[in-house]
C-alpha positions as CSV (number, residue, x, y, z in Angstrom):
1,X,134.1,112.4,109.4
2,X,133.6,113.4,105.7
3,X,131.4,116.3,104.5
4,X,130.8,114.4,101.4
5,X,132.3,117.4,99.5
6,X,129.4,119.6,100.2
7,X,130.4,122.1,102.7
8,X,126.7,123.3,102.8
9,X,125.9,120.1,105.3
10,X,128.5,121.8,107.7
11,X,127.1,125.3,107.5
12,X,123.5,124.2,108.1
13,X,124.4,122.0,111.0
14,X,125.9,125.0,112.7
15,X,122.5,127.0,112.2
16,X,120.9,124.6,114.7
17,X,120.8,125.5,118.3
18,X,123.4,122.8,119.4
19,X,125.6,123.2,122.1
20,X,129.5,122.7,121.3
21,X,131.6,122.6,118.0
22,X,130.5,121.1,114.8
23,X,133.2,118.0,114.1
24,X,131.8,117.0,110.9
25,X,128.9,114.9,109.2
26,X,128.5,111.8,106.9
27,X,125.6,110.4,105.1
28,X,123.2,108.3,106.6
29,X,120.6,105.7,105.8
30,X,119.1,104.5,102.4
31,X,116.4,106.8,101.9
32,X,115.5,108.1,98.2
33,X,114.0,111.2,98.8
34,X,115.5,113.5,101.4
35,X,119.5,113.5,102.2
36,X,120.4,112.5,105.6
37,X,123.7,113.2,107.3
38,X,124.7,112.0,110.7
39,X,126.3,115.1,112.4
40,X,128.6,115.1,115.5
41,X,129.5,118.1,117.8
42,X,132.0,118.1,120.2
43,X,131.8,119.6,123.7
44,X,133.8,119.7,126.9
45,X,135.7,116.5,125.8
46,X,132.6,114.5,124.9
47,X,130.5,113.9,121.6
48,X,127.1,114.1,120.7
49,X,125.2,113.0,117.4
50,X,122.4,114.4,115.3
51,X,120.3,113.6,112.6
52,X,120.6,116.3,110.0
53,X,118.3,116.4,106.8
54,X,117.8,118.3,103.7
55,X,114.2,118.0,102.6
56,X,113.3,117.3,99.1
57,X,110.9,120.4,98.3
58,X,110.4,119.0,94.9
59,X,108.5,116.1,96.5
60,X,107.3,118.2,99.4
61,X,106.4,121.2,97.9
62,X,105.6,122.9,101.4
63,X,108.3,122.0,103.7
64,X,106.8,124.7,106.4
65,X,103.5,122.9,106.4
66,X,105.3,119.7,106.2
67,X,107.4,120.7,109.4
68,X,104.2,122.2,111.3
69,X,102.6,118.9,110.9
70,X,105.7,117.0,112.6
71,X,106.2,119.4,115.2
72,X,102.5,118.8,116.4
73,X,103.0,114.9,115.8
74,X,106.0,114.9,117.7
75,X,105.0,117.1,120.6
76,X,101.7,114.8,121.0
77,X,103.8,111.8,120.9
78,X,106.1,113.0,123.5
79,X,103.5,114.0,125.7
80,X,102.1,110.6,125.6
81,X,105.2,109.0,126.6
82,X,106.3,111.3,129.1
83,X,106.2,108.7,131.8
84,X,108.5,106.2,130.4
85,X,112.1,105.8,131.6
86,X,113.4,105.5,127.8
87,X,111.0,108.4,126.6
88,X,114.0,110.4,124.7
89,X,114.4,107.0,122.5
90,X,110.5,106.8,121.8
91,X,109.7,109.8,119.8
92,X,111.9,111.8,117.4
93,X,113.0,115.1,118.9
94,X,113.4,118.3,116.8
95,X,116.2,120.5,117.2
96,X,115.4,124.3,116.8
97,X,117.3,126.7,114.7
98,X,119.3,129.5,116.4
99,X,116.7,131.8,115.1
100,X,114.0,129.9,116.8
101,X,112.3,127.7,114.1
102,X,112.4,124.2,113.1
103,X,113.5,124.7,109.6
104,X,116.6,126.2,108.3
105,X,116.9,127.6,104.6
106,X,120.3,128.2,103.3
107,X,121.7,130.5,100.9
108,X,120.8,127.9,98.1
109,X,117.2,127.8,99.1
110,X,117.6,124.5,100.3
111,X,115.5,123.2,103.5
112,X,117.1,121.7,106.7
113,X,116.0,120.2,109.8
114,X,117.9,118.3,112.7
115,X,116.8,115.5,115.1
116,X,118.4,114.1,118.2
117,X,120.3,111.0,116.8
118,X,118.8,108.0,118.5
119,X,121.7,105.4,119.1
120,X,121.8,101.6,119.9
121,X,118.9,101.0,117.6
122,X,119.0,99.9,113.8
123,X,116.7,100.3,110.9
124,X,116.6,97.2,108.6
125,X,115.8,97.3,104.7
126,X,113.9,94.0,104.8
127,X,112.2,91.5,107.2
128,X,114.5,89.0,108.6
129,X,112.0,87.1,110.9
130,X,108.2,86.9,111.8
131,X,109.3,88.3,115.2
132,X,111.0,91.4,113.5
133,X,107.8,91.9,111.6
134,X,105.5,91.6,114.7
135,X,107.9,94.3,116.5
136,X,107.7,96.6,113.4
137,X,103.8,96.3,113.4
138,X,103.4,96.7,116.8
139,X,105.3,100.0,116.8
140,X,103.2,101.3,113.7
141,X,99.9,100.2,115.6
142,X,101.2,102.2,118.6
143,X,101.7,105.2,116.5
144,X,98.3,105.2,115.1
145,X,97.2,104.6,118.7
146,X,99.0,107.4,120.5
147,X,97.7,110.0,117.4
148,X,94.1,108.9,117.6
149,X,93.2,111.8,119.8
150,X,95.6,114.6,118.5
151,X,93.5,117.7,118.6
152,X,92.3,119.7,115.8
153,X,93.0,121.2,113.4
154,X,93.5,118.5,110.6
155,X,96.7,117.9,109.6
156,X,98.4,119.2,106.4
157,X,98.1,116.9,103.3
158,X,101.8,116.9,102.4
159,X,101.0,114.8,99.1
160,X,97.4,115.3,98.4
161,X,95.7,112.4,97.1
162,X,98.8,110.2,98.0
163,X,96.4,106.9,98.6
164,X,93.3,107.7,96.8
165,X,93.5,104.8,94.3
166,X,90.3,105.7,92.2
167,X,92.5,108.8,91.2
168,X,95.7,106.4,90.5
169,X,93.3,104.2,88.4
170,X,91.9,107.1,86.4
171,X,95.6,108.2,85.7
172,X,96.3,104.5,84.4
173,X,93.3,104.8,82.0
174,X,94.3,108.2,80.6
175,X,98.3,106.7,80.1
176,X,96.6,103.8,78.3
177,X,94.4,106.0,76.1
178,X,97.4,108.5,75.4
179,X,100.2,105.7,75.0
180,X,102.6,108.8,74.8
181,X,105.7,106.4,74.8
182,X,104.3,103.7,72.4
183,X,104.4,101.0,74.9
184,X,100.9,99.8,75.6
185,X,101.3,96.6,73.3
186,X,104.3,95.7,75.3
187,X,102.3,95.8,78.5
188,X,99.1,94.4,77.2
189,X,98.8,91.5,79.7
190,X,99.6,94.0,82.7
191,X,97.1,96.3,81.1
192,X,94.1,93.7,81.2
193,X,95.0,92.4,84.6
194,X,94.7,96.0,86.0
195,X,91.4,96.7,84.0
196,X,89.7,93.6,85.5
197,X,90.3,94.7,88.6
198,X,89.1,98.4,88.4
199,X,86.5,97.7,91.3
200,X,89.3,97.2,93.9
201,X,90.4,100.6,93.3
202,X,87.5,102.1,95.3
203,X,87.2,99.2,97.8
204,X,88.4,101.3,100.8
205,X,87.3,105.0,99.8
206,X,83.8,103.8,99.6
207,X,83.9,101.8,102.9
208,X,82.6,105.2,105.1
209,X,85.8,104.6,107.4
210,X,86.8,107.1,109.7
211,X,89.9,109.3,108.8
212,X,92.9,108.7,111.2
213,X,96.3,110.1,111.6
214,X,98.7,107.9,109.4
215,X,102.4,107.4,108.7
216,X,101.6,106.3,105.0
217,X,105.0,105.0,104.4
218,X,105.0,101.9,106.6
219,X,108.3,99.8,105.5
220,X,110.2,98.1,108.2
221,X,113.1,100.7,107.6
222,X,110.9,103.4,109.1
223,X,110.8,101.8,112.7
224,X,114.0,101.8,114.8
225,X,114.4,98.3,116.3
226,X,116.5,98.4,119.6
227,X,119.7,96.6,119.2
228,X,119.5,94.8,122.4
229,X,116.0,93.6,122.6
230,X,114.7,94.0,119.2
231,X,111.6,96.0,120.3
232,X,110.3,98.5,118.0
233,X,111.6,101.8,119.7
234,X,110.7,104.7,117.6
235,X,108.9,105.3,114.3
236,X,110.8,107.7,112.1
237,X,110.4,109.3,108.4
238,X,107.4,111.6,109.5
239,X,107.1,113.4,106.2
240,X,104.1,111.5,104.9
241,X,102.2,111.6,108.3
242,X,98.9,113.2,107.3
243,X,95.2,112.1,107.5
244,X,94.3,108.8,105.8
245,X,92.9,105.3,106.4
246,X,94.1,102.9,109.3
247,X,94.2,100.4,106.5
248,X,96.5,102.1,104.2
249,X,99.3,101.7,106.8
250,X,98.5,98.1,107.3
251,X,98.3,97.4,103.7
252,X,101.8,99.1,102.9
253,X,103.2,96.7,105.7
254,X,101.7,93.6,104.0
255,X,103.1,94.8,100.5
256,X,106.5,95.6,101.7
257,X,107.3,93.1,104.5
258,X,105.3,89.6,103.3
259,X,107.3,89.0,100.2
260,X,111.0,87.7,100.2
261,X,111.7,89.2,96.8
262,X,112.4,92.8,96.0
263,X,109.5,95.0,94.4
264,X,111.4,94.7,90.9
265,X,112.2,91.1,91.2
266,X,112.5,89.5,87.7
267,X,112.2,85.7,88.6
268,X,108.4,86.1,89.3
269,X,108.5,82.5,91.0
270,X,110.1,84.1,94.0
271,X,107.4,86.5,94.3
272,X,104.5,85.5,96.8
273,X,103.1,86.5,100.2
274,X,104.8,84.3,102.9
275,X,101.5,83.9,105.3
276,X,104.1,83.5,108.7
277,X,105.0,87.0,108.0
278,X,101.5,88.2,107.4
279,X,100.3,86.5,110.7
280,X,103.1,88.3,112.5
281,X,102.1,91.7,111.0
282,X,98.7,91.0,111.8
283,X,99.2,90.1,115.5
284,X,101.7,92.9,115.9
285,X,99.5,95.8,114.8
286,X,96.2,94.5,116.4
287,X,98.5,94.0,119.9
288,X,98.3,97.9,120.0
289,X,95.8,99.0,117.6
290,X,92.7,97.0,118.1
291,X,91.7,99.2,121.1
292,X,90.8,102.0,119.0
293,X,90.0,100.6,115.7
294,X,86.2,100.2,115.0
295,X,84.7,96.9,113.9
296,X,84.7,98.1,110.2
297,X,88.1,99.2,110.2
298,X,89.1,95.9,111.6
299,X,87.1,94.2,108.7
300,X,89.0,96.6,106.2
301,X,92.3,95.3,107.0
302,X,91.6,92.0,105.1
303,X,91.6,93.8,101.8
304,X,94.2,96.6,102.7
305,X,97.2,94.6,101.4
306,X,96.0,93.7,97.8
307,X,94.4,97.1,97.5
308,X,97.9,98.9,98.3
309,X,99.7,96.2,96.2
310,X,97.5,97.0,93.5
311,X,97.9,100.9,94.0
312,X,101.6,100.8,93.7
313,X,101.3,98.3,90.9
314,X,99.3,100.6,88.5
315,X,101.5,103.5,89.7
316,X,104.4,101.7,88.1
317,X,102.5,100.8,85.0
318,X,101.4,104.3,84.7
319,X,104.6,105.6,84.6
320,X,105.8,102.9,82.2
321,X,103.2,103.8,79.8
322,X,104.1,107.6,80.2
323,X,107.7,107.2,79.4
324,X,109.2,106.8,82.9
325,X,108.7,110.3,84.1
326,X,108.2,109.8,87.7
327,X,110.0,106.7,89.5
328,X,113.9,106.5,88.7
329,X,114.7,103.4,86.3
330,X,117.9,101.7,86.2
331,X,117.2,99.7,83.1
332,X,114.9,99.6,79.9
333,X,111.7,98.2,81.1
334,X,112.4,98.6,85.0
335,X,108.9,100.1,85.7
336,X,107.2,97.1,83.8
337,X,109.2,94.8,85.5
338,X,108.2,96.4,88.9
339,X,104.7,96.2,87.7
340,X,104.8,92.5,87.1
341,X,106.3,91.8,90.6
342,X,103.4,93.8,92.3
343,X,100.9,92.2,90.3
344,X,102.3,88.5,91.2
345,X,102.3,89.5,94.6
346,X,98.8,90.7,94.5
347,X,97.6,87.2,92.9
348,X,99.4,85.7,95.8
349,X,97.6,87.8,98.2
350,X,94.3,87.1,96.5
351,X,94.8,83.1,96.7
352,X,95.5,83.4,100.3
353,X,92.4,85.8,101.1
354,X,90.4,83.1,102.8
355,X,93.5,82.4,105.6
356,X,93.8,86.1,105.7
357,X,90.3,86.7,106.7
358,X,89.9,83.6,109.0
359,X,93.2,84.9,110.9
360,X,91.9,88.3,111.3
361,X,88.5,87.2,112.7
362,X,90.4,85.1,115.2
363,X,92.4,88.0,116.3
364,X,89.1,90.1,116.5
């Protein structure tokens, strides 16, 4: 297997307490933040696989605190599934370094971690069926349920204020006023769309909902689905697991799993929330999460999708107005295209809100 021209991958792999001889590594997955590799070790004629990841310490500025969160979360989840026959496939398993840590710092001050590789399960970058949406949502609901009794202390905030939408809206207002890149005139319809929905920004923050342990990045590609059964096997990518509201995770599922078009779709006629996919998400999520959610939290699910869609839309718009300083762009006006797609999806969710509320009432 190729090392992708980066000998540091092999050096980092050897720093972990893995039995056998390192045989190579290759890039793995489609993540945009960390660098992931599937590493192979050979021992006594057989081989085993591990997931090796270089943590992006520019985004996650305290890798040690991040890893403290992941250690606590995975240990708690492992205890919850200890009686299952396939427990080793249900939770990510950290591999310690030979020095006894879970974090290796290489000569270039890069931070690395390693997990046991879970085979015979796959991730998908987009939802292919309502059943797939159901299984992913069921897994995320179970993830929240199992972490509902995580003992104190509170987890670290790996990205402070990540889903604090009023703060995101204030940043948009500042970007509009500054107009640093001279783009406000080109985005006037989008600016007006956002400003008329300002009250939406605080709808969950002001609802008095209990704080939970949440994943905060509930795209379908963050659940491993079993290759044979299609069941949600293991929730992965735990970097953003931190305190939050249960509705944040449900809302992000709605935003990312119910629309057949990508988030930067230019043909806005293709952008819509498909209700069968929403229904599958709601049924899957509540099949595992309903038992621990309060009545107020269940009610909050009705607005979760439009809030999170609004939030990412105003983040794209803010970045466009600031001159594309945060999100990677691939063409002129890319962030404005993203904004338009998110706002069109938000309109579709708003139009279907009576159906959303009726469905959720029937499930509760």
